[in-house]
C-alpha positions, 0 to 999 in steps of 0.5 A: 736041897732045902727050902727056907722062909723067913719075914723081916720087916721094912720101915715105912716109906723105904720102898724104892729104896730097899729095892734099888739097893737090893737092884745093885747087889754087891757081887761079892755079897752074892758070892758069898750068898751063892758059896754058902749054899744059897740059890734062888732066892727072892723077897716079896713085899706086903705093902700093906704091913711092910714085911718082906717075905724072903724065900730061897733054897739051901743046899743039903750042905749049906754053910748059911750059919757062917754069913753072919761072921763075914764082913761083907754080910756084916757091911750090908746090914750096916748099910741096910740098917737104915730102912729096916728094922734090926737087932741090936748088931744091925742084922734084920729083924727076921722070924722063920716061916713054917712051910704050910703047904707046898707042891711041885 
């Protein structure tokens, strides 16, 4: 099991809408995330900077690299593109975060 963390950016004033959409995340999207080996997935918001901090566990045999090719993921990205900073393909702009400390 590997730990994975990354940062994304939320557009100003979109905090409530982001939370609302994630509270109603599509069951088929959750199923694909699990199938790809993702578990214990959390996203936090730094309100001062509108930075979203995501943390997840990836199974040793995770296939998360395949997720961007799935139709349900592309639809989710499209739905979220009006409230997040995105790449031209509507995937969220994200930056990997380097682990600096961990304690079990």
